N, C-alpha and C positions, 0 to 999 in steps of 0.2 A: 705444718700442712697436713701431715699424716694424722695428727690428733684431731684437727678440725674436720678432716674427712671422716674419721671414725665417729665423732660426735654426730655428724650429719647422717651417717648410715644408721646409727643407733636410733635416730629420730625418724627412721624410715623415709628419708628423703634421698632418693637415689640419683639425683641430678648433681653429681659431685664434679663433673668434668670441668666446667668453667670455674667453679668455686675453688677447686684445687689449684688451678692456674692463677687466679686472682689473689688468693691468700698468700702464696709465695711471692708473687710479683709486687704485692703492696709494700714491700720493704723499699722499693724504689721511691715511693712517696716520701719516706723518711730521709732517704739519701738526698733528694732534691731540696726538701725543706731545710735540711742541715746545711746544704751548700749555700742557701740564701742567708741563713744565720751567720755562717762563716764570712760571707761577703759583707754583711752589714757590721760585723763586730771586729774581725781580724784584718781584713784587707784595707789598704789605703788606695782608693781609686779616684783618679782625678777626672778622667774623661768619661762621657756617657757611652761612647762606643765600646769602651773596655767593659762596662757593666753589661751591655747588650751581648757582647761576645762571650763573656763568662757565663751568663745565664743561658745562652743558646747552647754552648758546649756542655754545660751541666745538664741541660734538658736532654740532649742527645745521649749523654752518659747514663742518665737515669732511665731513659727509655730502653737502652741496651741492657742495663741491669734488670729492668722489668722483664724483658724477653728472656734473658738468661735464667733468672731465678724462677720465673713462671714455668719455664720448660722443665727445669729440674724438679720443681714441686709437683707438676703434673705427672712426670715420670715416676716419682716416688709414690704418689697416690695410686697410680695405675698398677704399680707393682704390689702395693699393699692390698688393694681390693682384689687383685688376682690371687694373692696368697691366702687371704682369709676366706674367700669363696671356694678355693680349691680344697680347703680343710673341711668344708661343710659336706656332710654325707646325707643324701636324701634317700630314705628307704621307705 
């Protein structure tokens, strides 16, 4: 997230707030997709309600993971931007 934020700042795009959040949170998409692959390849499911419950619980887990990693990524970008702009001296 910090590297992507740095590349964005180098391109003089200073709207990094949401991108910092979404870059880190996008790993939740991988988590949810992997849970679907795991469901289709490793699990033996007989009833449809089991599939619905598994997918809904994994969707909740992926959403929670998105919020958690997005917040951490945003905090890291916020710290990074504050640190690099504190080093700039305007004279």
